Every structure is written in structure tokens, then in C-alpha cells.
N, C-alpha and C positions, 0 to 999 in steps of 0.2 A: 504494500500500500504506500502510495506516495505521501510525503510529508507536506506536499502542496495542496491547497484547495483551489480548484479551477472553477470559476463561476462564469456562466454564459448567460447574457441577457438576450433572450430570443426576441423580445419585443424590439430591441435595438436593431436586430437583423431585419425584422419586418419593416420598421421605420426607414432603415437605410435603403431597402429596395424601393419603397414608395418614393423616397427622395431621388433615387437613381432613375426611376420612371419619369420624373419631371425633367431631369437632365437629358433623357433620351429623346425628348421632343417628338413623341409619336411612335418611335421604334419600339418593338417589343423588347422585353428584358429577359435574358437568360442568366439566372444566378448560377455562378460556377461554384459547385460544392465538392470539388475533387479533394483528395487527401483528407477525408473525414471532415470536409468543409473547413479546410485550413485549421484543423484542430478544434473546431467548434461543434462537431457532432453531425454526421452525415444526414440522418433522417430528420433530426430535430431542426437543423438549420434549413433543410429543404422545405419543411412544413412552414417555418417562419417566413422564408422567402416567398412561398406561394401566398401566404397571408398578406404579404406586402405587395402582391400584384405581379410576381414573376410568372410569365406565361410558359417559360421553359426553365429547366435546371440542366446543368451540364456537368459531366464528370469525365475524367481521363480514362479510367479503367472500366472495362465491361462489368467486372464484379460489383463495382459501386453502383452502376446503373441497375443491375439485377437486384441488388440489395434494396434500392429505393422502391422498386416494384413490390418486393416482399413486404416492405414497411408500409405499403398502402398508397404510394404516390401513383395517381392515375393520369397525370398530365404528360406533356411532351418532355421527354428526357433524351439528351444527346450525349453520346460517348465517342471518343476519338483515338485512343492510344492503344494500338495493337498491330500485329503483323498478320500474315496470311493464316496464322493459327487462331484467328478471331473466333470466339464461340458464337458464330453467326446464327445458328439455329435457335439458340437460347434467346438471343437478342431479338430476333424476328418474332418468336413466340411471345415475348414480353412487350412487343410493339414499341421498341426503342429505336430512335433515329441513330444511324450509324455514319461514320466518316469513312471516306475512301481516299487513300493517298497513292495508290498504285494499282496497276492492272491485276496484280496477284491478289490483293485484298478484295478487289471487286469480284474476281473470279470465285473466291471463297464464299462471298455473300450471295452471288448468283447461284452457285451450286446448292447452298442451303435453302435458297428461295424456291428452288424447284419443288421441294417437298413440303414447303411451309403453307399454312393456311392463309397467312397474310402476305402482303407484298412489302419487302423491306424498303424503308425510306432512306435514301442515300444523299449525303452532302459531300460534294467534291472539295477536298482540301488541297489548296494551292500554296506552294512555297513561293511567296512573292519577294523574298529577300531575307527571311530569318535564318535560312540554312538549317532548318530542323525538320519538323513534320511537313508533309505535303508533297504533291507532285511538282516537278519543276515546270517552268513555263515551256521549256523545250518539249517535254513529254506530255504536256497537257492535252494536245489535240488527239493523240492516240487513246488516252484514257477516256476522253469525252466520247470519242467514236464508239468505244467499247460499251460505255454506259448508255449511249443512245440505242445501240443494238439490243442491249439487255432490257431496256425500257420498252422498246418495240415488241420484244418477245413476252412482255408482261411479267418479267422476273424481278424488276426493281422499279421504284419511282424515284427519279432524280429531283429532289425537292430543295436542295440548298447548295450553295457554294460559299467557301469561307477561307480565311487566312488569319495569320497571327503576326503581330508587329514586334519588331526588335527593340525599338527605341521610343516607344510611346510615352514612357515616363520622363522623357526629355523633350518637352514641347518645343517645336521649332527645329528639331533635328531633321536634316535633309532626307534621311531614310524613310521618314513617315510618308512624305509626299511621293517618294519614289515607289514605295510599296503600294500606296493607294493607286498610283498610276498603273502598276502591274496588275493589281486586283481588278481594276475596271477593264483592263485589256482582257483578262481571263474571263470576265463576265461576257464581254462582247464575243469572244471566241466560242463560248457556250451558246449564246443566243443565235449565232450564225448557224448553229445546228438545231435550231428550233427548240432548245431547252427553255422551258418557262419555269423559273425558280420561284418557289414560295418565299424563301428567305435568302438574302445575301448578308453575310455577317463578317465584320472585320474588327470592330472596336472592342478593346478590353477596358479595364477600369479607367486608365488614364485618358483614352480617347473618348470614352463615354462622358467624361467630365470636361474635356478641353477641345474636342474636335467634332462638333455637331455635323460637319459636312461628311464625316466618315461613319455615321450611324447606320446608313442603309436601312434594312428592314428589321434588324435585330442587333442588340448590343450584348456583350458577354462580360459584364463586370465580375471580378473575382474578389480581390482583396478589399475593394471598396464596400462590398456587401457586409463586411465585418467591421466597418467603420474606420478603415485605415486607408485613406486616399494616397495613391502613389505619387501624386504631384502636389505642389503647394497651391493652396487656394489664395488667389490675389487679395481676397477680402478677409482672409485670416480666420475663417470660421469652419474650416475643414469641409467645405461644400455642404454643410448641414448634416454630415454623417457623425455617428456616435459609436465609439469602440464597444464591442460586445463582450470582450473577455476581460476578466479580472483574475489576478493570481495572488494568493495570500499564503503566508506561513505564520509561525509564531516564535517569539523569544522563549527559549527554554532555560536560559541561565543568564544571570547578571552578576558581575563581580568586579571589584576594584583591583587595579594593578598599578605598579609604580611606573615612573618614566623609564624608558629604555627596555620595556618588555617586548620581546619578539612575539609576533602573532601568527599562528598557523604554520604549516610546513614551510621550511626554508626561510622563515622570518622575513618574508618580503615586505612586511609592514612592521615597524617598530614604534611603539608609543612615544610621542615627543614630550609627554608630560604625564604626571599621575592622572589616571583617567578610569573610566568604567567601560568594560567590554560587555557586549551582548552576544550570546550565541544563538544562532538561528537554525532551526531544524529544517534544512533543505540543502541539497548539493547537486553535483553534476549528475548523479544517478536519478535526480528528480527533474532534470532538464535545465538546471542553472548552469550557464556557460562557465567552464573552468577558467577561461580568460577574463571573467568578469571581476576578478579580484583587483582592488585598487582603482577600478574605473566605473563600474556600474553602481547605481544607487537603489536603495529601498526607502520606504517611508514607514515611520513608527510614530503614532500619535501626531500625525500631520507634519512631522519634521523629516527632511531627507537626510540620509546617512549613506556614505560611500562604504561599500564592502571593504573590509580591512584585511589585507593579506589574501592568501590563496583560498579559492573555493575548494572544499574537500568533497568526497563522495556523497556525504549525507549531511553536511553542515558548513556554515560559514560564520564569520565574526564581523561585527560592526563596532567601531569605536563610538561610544555614545557621548563622550565628553566627560569632563570632570564633575559636572553637576547635572544629574538627570533624575527624572521621576519615573523612568521606564522600569517596568518590573517583568519578571518571568510570567508568561501567559499573555503578554501584549501581542496584538496582531501586527504582523509585518506585511506590508503591501509591496509586492514586487511590480505588479502592474495593476492600475486601477485609477479611477477619477481622483482619488486622494493621494496618489503617488506617481511614480514614473509611468510612462507610456511604453508600448511595445517599440515605438520609434526611438525612445530614449535608450532602451536596452540595445537596440540594433546599432545605434551610433556608438555606444560605449564599447561594444564587443566586435565591431567591424563587420556587421552583416546587414541583413534587411529584416524589416518587421514581419515579412512573410515567414521567415525561418523561426523567428521568436514565437509567434503564436502556434505554428505547427509543432514546435518542440514542446512547449508547455501543454498545448492542447492534446498532445499524444498521451498525456498522463490522465486525461479527463475521466476515462472509465475506470481508472485505478484508484482515484482519490476517494475521499469520504464526503465530498461536497454533494 
């Protein structure tokens, strides 16, 4: 059992999706709930997103899509990350929209569709410059021709075309417009083959918030759904989004020590004066970054304290100062409205807030909250 208490505000997720719908300017919203909803709970976050008006939910892995169906989600679900071994029959039976990045994957879906009761709904994934998933622009015509043939044979329905952006979190980066140009060209290439798409989708969280010209028919916000915008809001109010995750532990020991006392392994922190130390029950086994020592902060009774010395497997220390009213049993806020944010932790430890919430959220089902 983790020493951390992970709290998720699902109303915040609903409210964030409602806010993102306003930013989407008429485009439908696909709430991305991959990776256990960025640590916020797959089925619970999907329900909250639906309550906020998400017409779609999206996941990377087929197993996540199937789990959503088992959990009772009856709406449109999209999944995209797999090779030719895609469990196509299961996805078709569950009425889940599927992505196609290659002729091999399309062939697997077509073959499964021959014996299926339903007709698989296919979205063509195009690599417009990310260099990751998707068919290249060069190979797109052949894939489209194969998809048109399969659709003519009644084995698939080609309902979407999509791509993903490399630098959307850097507004104004030239690759954004270049990828948008490539995406529009891919759409034209498909339309020349009389493919009539239901949805064209390109915009992630950053573009949902900053590039209304790239919303097309559907936007796919991920991190913003959880109240963590990947770009700065010029108005300074986080685009009206609210973080959904809070992380707490507790002080389990308070003691006075003299000046010059080394703290934790390696004595990377030495007390500069006689002071009081607080021992916190959480460590790197609980998701606290080991490199958070002497850089990351926590909050206790509304005051911020930097972690003092190395983070251990199951505990860390904070220097509470020479005069403190903090006692054993006090709550320690690692992330929350009354303490640091996920972005604060990311900045301190040299990563991104996506990793912070995924790491802490991975303990959600193990904690006692």
C-alpha cells in the first residue's frame, strides 16, 4: 500500500471538458484517457469527460478501449496504437473506431471484418511530420486505394483521417503550419478518391487552446482534460481549467537537531543552524522522484518547504526551521491547491507534468484514498 493519498476531483474533469468544448468552437471533443487517463482512472475519468460533453474518448491501447466497453461506456471510442497483430475482431465486436497506419494493419482489420457482424470504422493516420505513428505522405495514396477497395467491398467504413503534431506546445513554431499544410494535402488526396470523412482531426490540447483554425471536425485534448494546459495562457488564468489531482502524505516524526547535522544518505543536505526536521512517509517507491531532493517543495500547514537531502525509498526529510508548530500527523501536500502544482514538480525535477501525474496516479489503486 502506498504511503501517498491520491485524490481525483472528477467534477474538475467534467468542468474542464465543458471548458474545452467552448474553446473548440463547434468541433466535437475527444477526451484522451490513455494511460489510465494520465493516472486519473480510466473508466472514472471517461465517465466524467462524457458528463462534461465529450462526444468521443480516445485511448492508445486496444485493451483500454475494450476495458471502457466492459465498464459500460456506450459512446464513440477511438484507439490507435498497435501493429498488424491488432485484436481487430474484438474491437469490431465492441464497435470501437480503429486507426490504420499501414496496409498491413488495414489488411488485418479487413480480414477480421469478413466474419464480423459489424463493419469496422477506420480512421487513416497520416504522418505529417512527427516521424512517429502514421503512414507517410509518400505511401498514403496506396493505403487510400486499398481502403477504398475494402470500403467498396463492404468490409470497412473509412470515417476519419487524422494526424498528430510535434511542436504544438510551442505556439508559432514553423512545424505547426507545415504539418497543417501536409494534413490538408492528405485530406485532398483522400477526397480525390471520393472518400467522404465524418471527422478530420489534428488538434491536441495545445492546438485546441491556441489554434482554432486547426480544429477541423474534432479536437483531441489530453493533458488539458486534467486541468494542466501545455501552453501558457496570455490572460494568466490557465484557460479556465482546474487541476484534478491532489497528492498528500503525512509527517510521521518531528525532532530537533543541532547545526551541522547531515540529513539522509550521503548528507547532501547539512543543517546550517539548530533546527527541526520533519520526516515524511513517502519515497521513490511511492512515485516521489529520487532527484527531487534539495529542489522540489511540499506544503505543510500552508507553508512551502524544500525537500532536504536525498529522497529515500519510502521517506524523505524536510527542514522545518528552528521554530515550528508542525507536529507528527500533519498533512503534507505534494500536489494540490494549497501546495505545489504538478508543473512545479516537473520544473524542479527536469521533466513534464504529464510524467508527474502519470507517476503519482499509477499508485491510485494502491493507496487508501
